[in-house]
N, C-alpha and C positions, 0 to 999 in steps of 0.2 A: 187053940184056934189062932191062926195067923191074923195079924192086924194089918190091914191095907193102909199104907201111908199115901195120902193124896199128894201127887206131885204138883208143884207150883207151875202156873202157866208161864210161857216164855217172857211175856211182858212184865210179870212180877219179878222174875229173875233179872231182867234188864234193869229194873229200878234199883234192886238191891246192889247189883254190880256197879251201877253208876255212883251210888252213894259211897260205896267202899272205895271206888277210884278216887273220889274227892277227899277221902280220909275222914268222913263224917260218921258220927253215931246217929242213930235214929233221933235221939234227943236233940242233938245239935242241928240236924236237918230241920226238925220242927221249929226250932228257934229262928232259923233263917227265913221261915215263911211268914214271920210277922212283918206286916207292911206299915200300917199307920197306928201302931200301938204295941204294948208289951205282949199281947196274946197272939200266939201263932194261928194262922189261918188253917194250917194242917197239923193236927196234934200227933204226938208220938204214937198214940194208939192207932190213929188212922194210917200212919206210915207203915206200921207193923202189918195192918190189915191189907194194905196195898202190896206189900212185899211177899205176903203169903198167898196172895191171889184171891182172898176172900172179899175184897172190894175192888171195883174197877175204877181206875183213875179218871176215865172219861165221863164218869157219872158225877164227879165233883162239880160244884158250882164253878163258873168261869173264873171268878176271882181267886178261888182256892187252887184250881189247877194251874193258873198263871203263876201264883206265888210258889207253887211246888217246882214248876219248870225253871223259874228264876233261881231258886235255891240250888237246883241241880245244874245250873248253867247250861241249860238246854234251850234251844229255840224249838218252836213247835215242829219244825221240819226234822230236827235232830231227834226229838222225842218220838215222832212217828217212825223214823227209820230204825231206831233202836228197839222199839217195842212192838212195831207192827200195828199200832193203834192210830186211828185218825184223831185229830184234835177238833172237836166240834164246838170250839169256843165262839165262833161267829154265826152259829146256826141255832135256831130254835128246834124243838122236837119235831115240829111240822115241816122242817126243811127251809123255813123262811129265814133270811138273814137277821141276825140280832141287831138291834139298834143301839145297844148300850156299850159296845166295844168297837174299836177301829183297829185295823191292821196298820201298824206303823213300821216303816223300813228300819232295819238295823244296818248302820253304815260302817261300823268299825269299832275297834277298841279305843278307849280313852287313854292311850299310852303310845309312845313311839314303838313301832314294830308291827307284829302280826295283826291283821284285821280279825274281828270276831263278830259275826262271820263275814265272809266276803260279800254275801248277799243273804237276804232273808227278811223276815218280819215277825213282829210279836203283837199280840192284842193288848190294847190299852183302853181303859175306860174313856168313853167319848168326851166327857166334860174336860178332860185333861189335854186333848189334842187340839193343836192349832194348825192352820193351813201351813204346809211346808215342814211340819214337825218330823224329826227323825230321832231314833234311839241310838245311844252310844253306851257301851258297857265300860265302866271304869276299871282299869287295871293298875296296880301299884298303890303306893301310899302318899304320893306327892300332895294330894288334897285332903289327906286324913289328919284332922286336928285332934282326934280323940273325943270330940264333942258329937252330940246327936245330929247336928246339922252338917257335919263334915261328910266328904265323899270318900267312902271306903272301897277297897278292892272288891269288885263284884257288883257294886251298885250300878243300876241302869239310870241314865238321865235323859230327859227330853230336851231337845235342842230346837230352838226356833231359828230356822235358816233365814228368816226375813229380818232378823236383828243382828246386824254385823258391825254397826258402828260402836266403838268401844265407849263404855260408860263406867265411871268410877265405881269400883267395888263389885261390879258384876262379874259373873263367871262365864267363860266362853270355851267352846270347843274349837281348837285350832289345829290346822295341819302344818306340821313342821316340814318345810319344803323337802320333798324326797325322803322323809323319814317318819311317816305315820302321823297319827292323831293323838293329841293330848288335851287335857283340861287345865285351864289356868284362870286366875283372877286378874282383872285389869286394874292397874294403879297408875295414877298420874303423878309424875315427879317433875316439878317445875313445868316446863313447856313440852314435855315428852311423855309417852306412854311406855310402861313396861308390863310384862305379863308374869305374874308371880305364882308360886305354889303356896298353898295355905300351910303346908308342912315346911318349917324353916330349912329342912334338909333338901328340899326340892330345888330344881333349877329355876333361873330367871331367864325369860326370853324377851327379845326385842321384837316389836311388830314387823320389822323388816325380814325377820327370819321365818315368819309364818303366814299362812292364809287363814283368815277368820272364817269358820264354817257357820257360826251362829251362837246365840246366847243360850246358855243352860238355864232353863226356867223351872224345872221340876226334877226331883228325884222320883224314881218309880215307886219309892216308898210313900209317895203322895205328900211328902213334906217339902215345902218350897225351899230351894237353895237360897240362903240369905247372904 
């Protein structure tokens, strides 16, 4: 008697393909969904279920689905395009807008070069959002100290565009004139300011070289940048 093998739905195949494009195992992808603690929000078992099509990603709680999209480096728009599924993060089952999340604009990558994405938005828990907040994804290791509070490649940070005056030790998103966005820490040396990388191998910038976009006040991991 022939055994019928159930084919996986296109959205499940899209999830598996995206994970493999990033060179991640299911175990590593699960680890990347940990936001504010050691435990992942989406387990390896759940990821396996999603990739086989036995569980629907849009049935995940908002925080879990957001963590999965972050780990896959997908905006909700990119997820929807790749999988054909809508992202109901800001709606209740009744169709009413959710009150616990806010769509925050993603303005670019935190590195000189290609923006990520050129436009788009991602949902963020409402208590973390300030008036004028924007999201920037960190690329590169110039702010990675190897410590828990460092900014690693792929981290998302919230930027307060209302705080542009440099303050000692604070972290800022700045636009290198004509050459993209980067993240740097402000240091006062004598009577002048410089913008430094936390990684000693990173570059040092002068304020005259950049336009300050705002102060970085949170990692999307919900740990405050110190």
